[in-house]
Structure formats: structure tokens, C-alpha cells
KETI-572233 format. One record per residue (C-alpha): residue number from 1; residue in three letters; x, z, y. Coordinates in nm, 2 decimals. Example, Ala and Ser with C-alpha at 12.3 -4.5 7.8 and 13.67 -1.06 7.14 Angstrom:
BEGIN
MIKE, 1, ala, 1.23, 0.78, -0.45;
MIKE, 2, ser, 1.37, 0.71, -0.11;
This chain:
BEGIN
MIKE, 1, unk, 31.12, 18.45, 29.72;
MIKE, 2, unk, 31.00, 18.33, 30.04;
MIKE, 3, unk, 31.17, 18.39, 30.35;
MIKE, 4, unk, 31.12, 18.40, 30.72;
MIKE, 5, unk, 31.35, 18.38, 30.98;
MIKE, 6, unk, 31.43, 18.75, 31.15;
MIKE, 7, unk, 31.54, 18.57, 31.45;
MIKE, 8, unk, 31.19, 18.45, 31.58;
MIKE, 9, unk, 30.94, 18.69, 31.66;
MIKE, 10, unk, 30.61, 18.74, 31.83;
MIKE, 11, unk, 30.61, 18.83, 32.19;
MIKE, 12, unk, 30.27, 18.75, 32.34;
MIKE, 13, unk, 29.92, 18.78, 32.18;
MIKE, 14, unk, 29.56, 18.65, 32.39;
MIKE, 15, unk, 29.21, 18.69, 32.31;
MIKE, 16, unk, 28.92, 18.53, 32.51;
MIKE, 17, unk, 28.57, 18.74, 32.52;
MIKE, 18, unk, 28.39, 18.66, 32.19;
MIKE, 19, unk, 28.03, 18.63, 32.12;
MIKE, 20, unk, 27.81, 18.35, 32.32;
MIKE, 21, unk, 28.02, 18.15, 32.57;
MIKE, 22, unk, 27.76, 17.90, 32.71;
MIKE, 23, unk, 27.91, 17.62, 32.89;
MIKE, 24, unk, 28.25, 17.61, 32.74;
MIKE, 25, unk, 28.39, 17.36, 32.52;
MIKE, 26, unk, 28.64, 17.41, 32.24;
MIKE, 27, unk, 28.95, 17.30, 32.44;
MIKE, 28, unk, 28.84, 17.50, 32.72;
MIKE, 29, unk, 28.83, 17.83, 32.49;
MIKE, 30, unk, 29.18, 17.73, 32.33;
MIKE, 31, unk, 29.33, 17.69, 32.70;
MIKE, 32, unk, 29.18, 18.04, 32.80;
MIKE, 33, unk, 29.32, 18.21, 32.48;
MIKE, 34, unk, 29.67, 18.05, 32.57;
MIKE, 35, unk, 29.66, 18.16, 32.90;
MIKE, 36, unk, 29.60, 18.53, 32.81;
MIKE, 37, unk, 29.87, 18.53, 32.57;
MIKE, 38, unk, 30.10, 18.38, 32.80;
MIKE, 39, unk, 30.00, 18.65, 33.07;
MIKE, 40, unk, 30.05, 18.89, 32.81;
MIKE, 41, unk, 30.42, 18.84, 32.78;
MIKE, 42, unk, 30.48, 18.72, 33.16;
MIKE, 43, unk, 30.52, 18.38, 33.07;
MIKE, 44, unk, 30.45, 18.07, 33.29;
MIKE, 45, unk, 30.24, 17.80, 33.12;
MIKE, 46, unk, 30.48, 17.52, 33.17;
MIKE, 47, unk, 30.77, 17.70, 32.98;
MIKE, 48, unk, 30.55, 17.64, 32.66;
MIKE, 49, unk, 30.75, 17.33, 32.47;
MIKE, 50, unk, 30.57, 17.40, 32.12;
MIKE, 51, unk, 30.22, 17.41, 32.06;
MIKE, 52, unk, 30.02, 17.46, 31.72;
MIKE, 53, unk, 29.66, 17.45, 31.66;
MIKE, 54, unk, 29.35, 17.43, 31.47;
MIKE, 55, unk, 29.11, 17.15, 31.56;
MIKE, 56, unk, 28.71, 17.29, 31.60;
MIKE, 57, unk, 28.49, 17.26, 31.30;
MIKE, 58, unk, 28.16, 17.25, 31.46;
MIKE, 59, unk, 28.25, 16.94, 31.66;
MIKE, 60, unk, 28.55, 16.80, 31.49;
MIKE, 61, unk, 28.80, 16.64, 31.73;
MIKE, 62, unk, 29.10, 16.46, 31.62;
MIKE, 63, unk, 29.45, 16.51, 31.74;
MIKE, 64, unk, 29.36, 16.82, 31.89;
MIKE, 65, unk, 29.70, 16.95, 31.98;
MIKE, 66, unk, 29.76, 16.64, 32.20;
MIKE, 67, unk, 29.42, 16.71, 32.36;
MIKE, 68, unk, 29.49, 17.04, 32.42;
MIKE, 69, unk, 29.86, 17.02, 32.55;
MIKE, 70, unk, 29.70, 16.75, 32.80;
MIKE, 71, unk, 29.45, 17.01, 32.91;
MIKE, 72, unk, 29.71, 17.26, 32.97;
MIKE, 73, unk, 29.96, 17.01, 33.15;
MIKE, 74, unk, 30.23, 17.07, 32.90;
MIKE, 75, unk, 30.47, 16.82, 32.79;
MIKE, 76, unk, 30.59, 16.96, 32.47;
MIKE, 77, unk, 30.87, 16.87, 32.23;
MIKE, 78, unk, 30.68, 17.01, 31.93;
MIKE, 79, unk, 30.33, 16.99, 31.86;
MIKE, 80, unk, 30.09, 16.96, 31.56;
MIKE, 81, unk, 29.72, 17.07, 31.43;
MIKE, 82, unk, 29.71, 17.26, 31.11;
MIKE, 83, unk, 29.41, 17.34, 30.88;
MIKE, 84, unk, 29.46, 17.49, 30.53;
MIKE, 85, unk, 29.16, 17.72, 30.58;
MIKE, 86, unk, 29.06, 18.05, 30.71;
MIKE, 87, unk, 29.34, 18.31, 30.83;
MIKE, 88, unk, 29.59, 18.09, 30.61;
MIKE, 89, unk, 29.60, 17.88, 30.90;
MIKE, 90, unk, 29.69, 18.10, 31.11;
MIKE, 91, unk, 29.97, 18.25, 30.91;
MIKE, 92, unk, 30.09, 17.86, 30.88;
MIKE, 93, unk, 30.10, 17.82, 31.22;
MIKE, 94, unk, 30.32, 18.10, 31.29;
MIKE, 95, unk, 30.54, 17.97, 31.00;
MIKE, 96, unk, 30.59, 17.62, 31.16;
MIKE, 97, unk, 30.62, 17.78, 31.49;
MIKE, 98, unk, 30.94, 17.98, 31.33;
MIKE, 99, unk, 31.06, 17.65, 31.17;
MIKE, 100, unk, 31.03, 17.49, 31.49;
MIKE, 101, unk, 31.20, 17.71, 31.70;
MIKE, 102, unk, 31.47, 17.79, 31.43;
MIKE, 103, unk, 31.55, 17.44, 31.41;
MIKE, 104, unk, 31.56, 17.35, 31.76;
MIKE, 105, unk, 31.27, 17.16, 31.83;
MIKE, 106, unk, 31.11, 17.36, 32.09;
MIKE, 107, unk, 31.22, 17.72, 32.26;
MIKE, 108, unk, 30.87, 17.88, 32.32;
MIKE, 109, unk, 30.58, 17.80, 32.08;
MIKE, 110, unk, 30.20, 17.89, 32.12;
MIKE, 111, unk, 29.95, 17.91, 31.83;
MIKE, 112, unk, 29.60, 17.91, 31.88;
MIKE, 113, unk, 29.24, 17.84, 31.75;
MIKE, 114, unk, 28.92, 17.87, 31.91;
MIKE, 115, unk, 28.58, 17.70, 31.95;
MIKE, 116, unk, 28.20, 17.72, 32.07;
MIKE, 117, unk, 28.10, 17.75, 31.68;
MIKE, 118, unk, 27.78, 17.96, 31.82;
MIKE, 119, unk, 27.67, 17.78, 32.13;
MIKE, 120, unk, 27.80, 17.43, 32.02;
MIKE, 121, unk, 27.60, 17.43, 31.70;
MIKE, 122, unk, 27.27, 17.19, 31.70;
MIKE, 123, unk, 26.95, 17.32, 31.83;
MIKE, 124, unk, 26.79, 17.51, 31.52;
MIKE, 125, unk, 27.08, 17.53, 31.30;
MIKE, 126, unk, 27.15, 17.87, 31.13;
MIKE, 127, unk, 27.48, 17.96, 31.00;
MIKE, 128, unk, 27.82, 17.78, 31.03;
MIKE, 129, unk, 27.69, 17.40, 31.12;
MIKE, 130, unk, 28.05, 17.26, 31.01;
MIKE, 131, unk, 28.05, 16.87, 31.07;
MIKE, 132, unk, 28.35, 16.81, 30.89;
MIKE, 133, unk, 28.38, 16.77, 30.48;
MIKE, 134, unk, 28.53, 16.98, 30.26;
MIKE, 135, unk, 28.60, 16.75, 29.96;
MIKE, 136, unk, 28.33, 16.86, 29.70;
MIKE, 137, unk, 28.01, 16.75, 29.85;
MIKE, 138, unk, 27.94, 16.45, 29.61;
MIKE, 139, unk, 27.97, 16.69, 29.27;
MIKE, 140, unk, 27.81, 16.99, 29.43;
MIKE, 141, unk, 27.54, 16.95, 29.69;
MIKE, 142, unk, 27.31, 16.75, 29.47;
MIKE, 143, unk, 27.28, 17.05, 29.26;
MIKE, 144, unk, 27.23, 17.30, 29.54;
MIKE, 145, unk, 27.54, 17.41, 29.60;
MIKE, 146, unk, 27.65, 17.37, 29.96;
MIKE, 147, unk, 27.81, 17.57, 30.24;
MIKE, 148, unk, 28.02, 17.87, 30.22;
MIKE, 149, unk, 27.75, 18.17, 30.11;
MIKE, 150, unk, 27.67, 18.05, 29.79;
MIKE, 151, unk, 28.01, 17.98, 29.66;
MIKE, 152, unk, 28.11, 18.31, 29.76;
MIKE, 153, unk, 27.81, 18.47, 29.63;
MIKE, 154, unk, 27.90, 18.33, 29.28;
MIKE, 155, unk, 28.26, 18.48, 29.31;
MIKE, 156, unk, 28.04, 18.82, 29.38;
MIKE, 157, unk, 27.80, 18.80, 29.10;
MIKE, 158, unk, 28.09, 18.76, 28.86;
MIKE, 159, unk, 28.30, 19.04, 29.04;
MIKE, 160, unk, 27.97, 19.26, 29.00;
MIKE, 161, unk, 27.92, 19.15, 28.62;
MIKE, 162, unk, 28.28, 19.18, 28.50;
MIKE, 163, unk, 28.38, 19.52, 28.66;
MIKE, 164, unk, 28.05, 19.66, 28.67;
MIKE, 165, unk, 28.04, 19.71, 29.06;
MIKE, 166, unk, 27.74, 19.76, 29.25;
MIKE, 167, unk, 27.61, 19.62, 29.58;
MIKE, 168, unk, 27.70, 19.99, 29.71;
MIKE, 169, unk, 28.06, 19.84, 29.70;
MIKE, 170, unk, 27.99, 19.53, 29.90;
MIKE, 171, unk, 27.78, 19.76, 30.15;
MIKE, 172, unk, 28.10, 19.98, 30.20;
MIKE, 173, unk, 28.28, 19.70, 30.37;
MIKE, 174, unk, 28.04, 19.62, 30.59;
MIKE, 175, unk, 27.98, 19.97, 30.71;
MIKE, 176, unk, 28.35, 20.05, 30.74;
MIKE, 177, unk, 28.41, 19.72, 30.97;
MIKE, 178, unk, 28.09, 19.78, 31.16;
MIKE, 179, unk, 28.20, 20.15, 31.26;
MIKE, 180, unk, 28.55, 20.00, 31.37;
MIKE, 181, unk, 28.39, 19.74, 31.57;
MIKE, 182, unk, 28.21, 20.01, 31.80;
MIKE, 183, unk, 28.56, 20.10, 31.92;
MIKE, 184, unk, 28.65, 19.76, 32.00;
MIKE, 185, unk, 28.54, 19.65, 32.35;
MIKE, 186, unk, 28.58, 19.27, 32.28;
MIKE, 187, unk, 28.33, 19.29, 31.98;
MIKE, 188, unk, 28.03, 19.07, 31.93;
MIKE, 189, unk, 27.84, 19.35, 31.73;
MIKE, 190, unk, 27.78, 19.64, 31.94;
MIKE, 191, unk, 27.50, 19.84, 31.76;
MIKE, 192, unk, 27.57, 20.10, 31.46;
MIKE, 193, unk, 27.49, 20.01, 31.12;
MIKE, 194, unk, 27.35, 20.22, 30.87;
MIKE, 195, unk, 27.30, 20.20, 30.49;
MIKE, 196, unk, 26.93, 20.13, 30.58;
MIKE, 197, unk, 27.00, 19.86, 30.79;
MIKE, 198, unk, 27.22, 19.70, 30.53;
MIKE, 199, unk, 26.95, 19.72, 30.28;
MIKE, 200, unk, 26.68, 19.58, 30.51;
MIKE, 201, unk, 26.89, 19.27, 30.60;
MIKE, 202, unk, 26.75, 18.97, 30.43;
MIKE, 203, unk, 26.91, 18.81, 30.13;
MIKE, 204, unk, 27.11, 18.50, 30.17;
MIKE, 205, unk, 27.21, 18.42, 29.85;
MIKE, 206, unk, 27.21, 18.69, 29.62;
MIKE, 207, unk, 27.38, 18.94, 29.60;
MIKE, 208, unk, 27.50, 18.85, 29.96;
MIKE, 209, unk, 27.28, 18.99, 30.24;
MIKE, 210, unk, 27.28, 18.87, 30.58;
MIKE, 211, unk, 27.52, 19.18, 30.69;
MIKE, 212, unk, 27.76, 19.08, 30.40;
MIKE, 213, unk, 27.82, 18.77, 30.60;
MIKE, 214, unk, 28.05, 18.71, 30.86;
MIKE, 215, unk, 27.94, 18.62, 31.23;
MIKE, 216, unk, 27.91, 18.29, 31.42;
MIKE, 217, unk, 28.12, 18.32, 31.72;
MIKE, 218, unk, 28.23, 18.16, 32.00;
MIKE, 219, unk, 28.58, 18.30, 32.11;
MIKE, 220, unk, 28.96, 18.23, 32.08;
MIKE, 221, unk, 29.31, 18.38, 32.01;
MIKE, 222, unk, 29.65, 18.29, 32.04;
MIKE, 223, unk, 30.00, 18.40, 31.98;
MIKE, 224, unk, 30.33, 18.32, 32.17;
MIKE, 225, unk, 30.67, 18.31, 31.97;
MIKE, 226, unk, 31.02, 18.27, 32.09;
MIKE, 227, unk, 31.39, 18.37, 31.96;
MIKE, 228, unk, 31.46, 18.74, 31.93;
MIKE, 229, unk, 31.77, 18.69, 32.20;
MIKE, 230, unk, 31.52, 18.53, 32.44;
MIKE, 231, unk, 31.28, 18.80, 32.39;
MIKE, 232, unk, 31.54, 19.04, 32.44;
MIKE, 233, unk, 31.66, 18.88, 32.75;
MIKE, 234, unk, 31.32, 18.89, 32.90;
MIKE, 235, unk, 31.25, 19.25, 32.82;
MIKE, 236, unk, 31.00, 19.18, 32.60;
MIKE, 237, unk, 30.85, 19.39, 32.31;
MIKE, 238, unk, 30.89, 19.18, 32.01;
MIKE, 239, unk, 30.69, 19.19, 31.66;
MIKE, 240, unk, 30.87, 19.07, 31.38;
MIKE, 241, unk, 30.73, 18.86, 31.09;
MIKE, 242, unk, 30.86, 19.00, 30.75;
MIKE, 243, unk, 30.73, 18.77, 30.53;
MIKE, 244, unk, 30.48, 18.54, 30.42;
MIKE, 245, unk, 30.36, 18.37, 30.11;
MIKE, 246, unk, 30.11, 18.12, 30.00;
MIKE, 247, unk, 29.94, 18.02, 29.67;
MIKE, 248, unk, 29.67, 17.74, 29.62;
MIKE, 249, unk, 29.46, 17.72, 29.28;
MIKE, 250, unk, 29.20, 17.49, 29.34;
MIKE, 251, unk, 28.97, 17.35, 29.63;
MIKE, 252, unk, 28.59, 17.32, 29.47;
MIKE, 253, unk, 28.47, 17.66, 29.33;
MIKE, 254, unk, 28.38, 17.45, 29.00;
MIKE, 255, unk, 28.74, 17.46, 28.95;
MIKE, 256, unk, 28.82, 17.79, 29.05;
MIKE, 257, unk, 29.01, 18.00, 28.76;
MIKE, 258, unk, 28.88, 18.38, 28.67;
MIKE, 259, unk, 28.94, 18.67, 28.96;
MIKE, 260, unk, 29.24, 18.81, 28.83;
MIKE, 261, unk, 29.40, 18.44, 28.85;
MIKE, 262, unk, 29.31, 18.37, 29.21;
MIKE, 263, unk, 29.63, 18.32, 29.43;
MIKE, 264, unk, 29.60, 18.62, 29.64;
MIKE, 265, unk, 29.80, 18.85, 29.39;
MIKE, 266, unk, 30.06, 18.56, 29.33;
MIKE, 267, unk, 30.12, 18.56, 29.74;
MIKE, 268, unk, 30.09, 18.91, 29.78;
MIKE, 269, unk, 30.37, 18.99, 29.51;
MIKE, 270, unk, 30.58, 18.71, 29.69;
MIKE, 271, unk, 30.52, 18.85, 30.02;
MIKE, 272, unk, 30.57, 19.25, 29.94;
MIKE, 273, unk, 30.89, 19.16, 29.75;
MIKE, 274, unk, 31.03, 18.95, 30.02;
MIKE, 275, unk, 30.98, 19.21, 30.26;
MIKE, 276, unk, 31.08, 19.50, 30.03;
MIKE, 277, unk, 30.77, 19.66, 30.08;
MIKE, 278, unk, 30.44, 19.78, 29.86;
MIKE, 279, unk, 30.07, 19.87, 29.94;
MIKE, 280, unk, 30.19, 20.24, 30.02;
MIKE, 281, unk, 30.44, 20.12, 30.28;
MIKE, 282, unk, 30.16, 19.98, 30.52;
MIKE, 283, unk, 29.96, 20.13, 30.77;
MIKE, 284, unk, 29.73, 19.90, 30.87;
MIKE, 285, unk, 29.56, 19.58, 30.69;
MIKE, 286, unk, 29.39, 19.31, 30.84;
MIKE, 287, unk, 29.22, 19.12, 30.55;
MIKE, 288, unk, 28.99, 18.82, 30.53;
MIKE, 289, unk, 28.65, 18.94, 30.54;
MIKE, 290, unk, 28.43, 18.64, 30.59;
MIKE, 291, unk, 28.22, 18.79, 30.32;
MIKE, 292, unk, 28.23, 19.14, 30.21;
MIKE, 293, unk, 28.30, 19.03, 29.85;
MIKE, 294, unk, 28.64, 18.88, 29.99;
MIKE, 295, unk, 28.76, 19.24, 30.10;
MIKE, 296, unk, 28.70, 19.39, 29.74;
MIKE, 297, unk, 28.92, 19.10, 29.57;
MIKE, 298, unk, 29.19, 19.14, 29.83;
MIKE, 299, unk, 29.22, 19.50, 29.83;
MIKE, 300, unk, 29.27, 19.49, 29.45;
MIKE, 301, unk, 29.49, 19.17, 29.43;
MIKE, 302, unk, 29.73, 19.34, 29.69;
MIKE, 303, unk, 29.74, 19.66, 29.47;
MIKE, 304, unk, 29.56, 19.88, 29.72;
MIKE, 305, unk, 29.31, 19.94, 29.45;
MIKE, 306, unk, 29.25, 19.91, 29.07;
MIKE, 307, unk, 29.04, 19.64, 28.92;
MIKE, 308, unk, 28.70, 19.72, 29.00;
MIKE, 309, unk, 28.78, 20.03, 29.23;
MIKE, 310, unk, 28.78, 19.87, 29.58;
MIKE, 311, unk, 28.44, 20.01, 29.66;
MIKE, 312, unk, 28.53, 20.35, 29.53;
MIKE, 313, unk, 28.86, 20.33, 29.75;
MIKE, 314, unk, 28.69, 20.25, 30.07;
MIKE, 315, unk, 28.41, 20.53, 30.01;
MIKE, 316, unk, 28.72, 20.79, 29.95;
MIKE, 317, unk, 28.79, 20.68, 30.32;
MIKE, 318, unk, 29.13, 20.51, 30.29;
MIKE, 319, unk, 29.00, 20.21, 30.45;
MIKE, 320, unk, 28.88, 20.41, 30.73;
MIKE, 321, unk, 29.03, 20.54, 31.08;
MIKE, 322, unk, 29.22, 20.82, 30.99;
MIKE, 323, unk, 29.26, 20.72, 30.64;
MIKE, 324, unk, 29.54, 20.62, 30.43;
MIKE, 325, unk, 29.57, 20.23, 30.55;
MIKE, 326, unk, 29.26, 20.16, 30.79;
MIKE, 327, unk, 29.10, 19.83, 30.71;
MIKE, 328, unk, 29.05, 19.57, 31.01;
MIKE, 329, unk, 29.04, 19.82, 31.28;
MIKE, 330, unk, 28.91, 19.52, 31.50;
MIKE, 331, unk, 28.59, 19.49, 31.32;
MIKE, 332, unk, 28.68, 19.19, 31.15;
MIKE, 333, unk, 28.49, 18.83, 31.08;
MIKE, 334, unk, 28.22, 19.07, 30.98;
MIKE, 335, unk, 28.17, 19.25, 31.31;
MIKE, 336, unk, 28.42, 19.16, 31.62;
MIKE, 337, unk, 28.36, 18.78, 31.58;
MIKE, 338, unk, 28.48, 18.49, 31.33;
MIKE, 339, unk, 28.75, 18.31, 31.48;
MIKE, 340, unk, 28.92, 18.17, 31.22;
MIKE, 341, unk, 29.18, 18.43, 31.15;
MIKE, 342, unk, 29.35, 18.45, 31.48;
MIKE, 343, unk, 29.21, 18.78, 31.58;
MIKE, 344, unk, 29.33, 18.93, 31.26;
MIKE, 345, unk, 29.69, 18.82, 31.38;
MIKE, 346, unk, 29.63, 18.96, 31.75;
MIKE, 347, unk, 29.50, 19.26, 31.61;
MIKE, 348, unk, 29.81, 19.32, 31.38;
MIKE, 349, unk, 30.03, 19.27, 31.69;
MIKE, 350, unk, 29.81, 19.50, 31.90;
MIKE, 351, unk, 29.85, 19.81, 31.64;
MIKE, 352, unk, 30.21, 19.74, 31.59;
MIKE, 353, unk, 30.28, 19.75, 31.95;
MIKE, 354, unk, 30.05, 20.06, 32.03;
MIKE, 355, unk, 29.83, 19.89, 32.25;
MIKE, 356, unk, 29.51, 19.89, 32.03;
MIKE, 357, unk, 29.34, 20.15, 32.24;
MIKE, 358, unk, 29.06, 20.36, 32.08;
MIKE, 359, unk, 29.10, 20.19, 31.75;
MIKE, 360, unk, 29.48, 20.25, 31.74;
MIKE, 361, unk, 29.61, 20.34, 31.40;
MIKE, 362, unk, 29.91, 20.63, 31.48;
MIKE, 363, unk, 30.25, 20.55, 31.39;
MIKE, 364, unk, 30.21, 20.16, 31.27;
MIKE, 365, unk, 30.54, 20.03, 31.14;
MIKE, 366, unk, 30.44, 19.78, 30.90;
MIKE, 367, unk, 30.08, 19.58, 30.89;
MIKE, 368, unk, 29.95, 19.31, 30.59;
MIKE, 369, unk, 29.75, 19.01, 30.67;
MIKE, 370, unk, 29.55, 18.84, 30.46;
MIKE, 371, unk, 29.38, 18.53, 30.44;
MIKE, 372, unk, 29.21, 18.27, 30.21;
MIKE, 373, unk, 29.08, 17.95, 30.33;
MIKE, 374, unk, 28.80, 17.81, 30.13;
MIKE, 375, unk, 28.66, 17.99, 29.85;
MIKE, 376, unk, 29.00, 18.15, 29.76;
MIKE, 377, unk, 29.12, 17.80, 29.73;
MIKE, 378, unk, 29.43, 17.89, 29.94;
MIKE, 379, unk, 29.57, 18.24, 29.97;
MIKE, 380, unk, 29.81, 18.36, 30.20;
MIKE, 381, unk, 29.96, 18.70, 30.27;
MIKE, 382, unk, 30.19, 18.80, 30.58;
MIKE, 383, unk, 30.37, 19.11, 30.65;
MIKE, 384, unk, 30.45, 19.17, 31.01;
MIKE, 385, unk, 30.67, 19.49, 31.14;
MIKE, 386, unk, 30.72, 19.66, 31.48;
């Protein structure tokens, strides 16, 4: 099973404000997030000698790790830019940071993503205005299959047909995450959502409505890691990375396997076995929610609910604060902000440290973080421990 060194730990997390950050470019937002994470653990910026980031999607920038490094005034001994998609990128950043520290290439590493996706998109643009290619354009766009919403809508159609599920199940994901976001002072969505609001939202790509789709957001998040020994010497409260696993099955949606063969289940099995834990051992779940269908598929793939029963699981209150295993207490990509998957990781750390404020889940010992890049093309699962 995949192993992660227990000698490297998370000691700092930082978030910028989210929503609209007019006048800030991606490099400034990422620098802000790193500064917040450094302040969180009492670190001076020049002490960082490892830097791992994701370059912007709205305005791609080659060699973005060196761009950010120069902006921060760093002289790192290890730096790289990572992009495997979605929250899996955040996990892969942490994985590479662990390897770099463990092998002596650096001592203190910052992992960061952020950009001005909302205010930086062209005038008149709607949705996510990506300027980089995903690899399937030649074969898909001529037939009307472009962007991210329609491919996820195809998954949703398949899920509803295969399991006899209903739009009620999709709606429940949106409602739960919005309720949680209202407890987060740093959330883009600040208004309550009713079922009537959900039903009234316009159809984007059937069966996905506007409120089934994650936000377009400005914002950033960062995580700082160092050796457990160094953290103890500094008196820092550490969060452990218990395990991490990944599976890739396809790139283009037209090559996707059946729902039960997507990589999330296999990645979950590996991560859980490596950590010696199962679904019943987690007190909080930070699950990829770029679209509501993502949560339903993931809850079932990871064993929290039986096939086709994720909606019922949520309606029973298991994913709500006070329930068995609260889902995305920060509001997730659907209602806090879409900042890659970095804020899923920062939220997991806050929950494990007991610093999540009004949305704090009691006595969190283990958190599971899931992600998928593309359209469940690359699936990842990470287990964090207090």
C-alpha cells in the first residue's frame, strides 16, 4: 500500500479572502496565501526553502513556481509546479513536499494555489474561462461537448439512470454545503438557500442546475510543512498525513469507465488500508464538490453510503454538522469558494486542530480528503490525523 512518511507534518495553513479580489493578480494572491500560512505558524518568509504551486488556469503562466518564488524573495533549494487536476493537485503538492523534506532537498516547504479566476476572466465571460487546453478539444468540442459542466452532467445522467436516483439527491448536496458555508466568515455565498431556490435556479446542462455547479472565485490557500522534529522544537501543533493514494483511469469523458470502475474506490481502499482506518473512523469529510454529482459518487465510492444511497445518507443528516461525519463544513467549492482543492486541505487542518470556529466538529481525530481532477479522470484520497 502507498506509504507517507510520518516524519513530515503540516504546521501552518493560510487562506486569503475569497470571492472578488479586484486588482490582484494570481502571483499576488498566492503570495498572500503563503504569508497567511507563515503567520499561522510563526514562520519568517525567508525560512521557506521549498515551494510547490499550481499555475493559474484563467491566465496560464509557465514556470509559475519560479515566478512566485521571485515575488516572495525566496531562494529555494526545491521548487516545482504541479497540475494533476482539482483537489488531487493539492494532495500531490503535499506528497512532493514530504518527499523533498524527507530526502533533504529542503527543510520547510510551502504548497500553494490561488488566482483571480473571477475578476480576471474576460469581459462578458460566464463560468470558468480556462485558457489552457485539456486534451480532448479536437474530438469533443465539434460535437458540443466542451467545458466541465456538460461532462459532469453526463455522469449525473448515468448515475440517475443506473441507480434510480432523483434530483432530490443532487439538491441535498447543495443545501447541506450552503448551510455550512453560512457559518464560515470567509465564504463567498452568504445567503441561505431553500429547496425552492434550488429548483428555481436555471438549468445549465441537464440535470445540473446553476446551484449544482461550484463557484467561480478569486482566492488562495497555502499549507506549510516541516519535519516533526523541527515542529516539536518550535512548539508547533502538527497535523499528520496518515496516507495518500491516487488512481487515473482516463482523460477524456468519452473514455471514462462505468461509475463503479472510476478510480475513487480503488484510491480510497488504498488510502484507508494504509492508514488502518475505515469510513466509520472519520469525524469529518472534505470531499471534492465541483458539482453536486461529485459528492454522491464519492460518498458511495468511499463506503460512506451504499450504491445509489448517498442522497438518502445526506437527508438522514449524516453529512450535516452534528451528524455522523459532516461534509465540507467550510461550504466547499459549491458555497465557500472554488480555489482548486486547497481550501479542503486547510479546512481539514483547522478541524483537526480545533480552530474552525462556529463550524467546528467536536473531537476530530481523523479527516478524509478526496479529490478528482478532470471528470473523475484522476482520483485521490488523503487521510489526515490530529
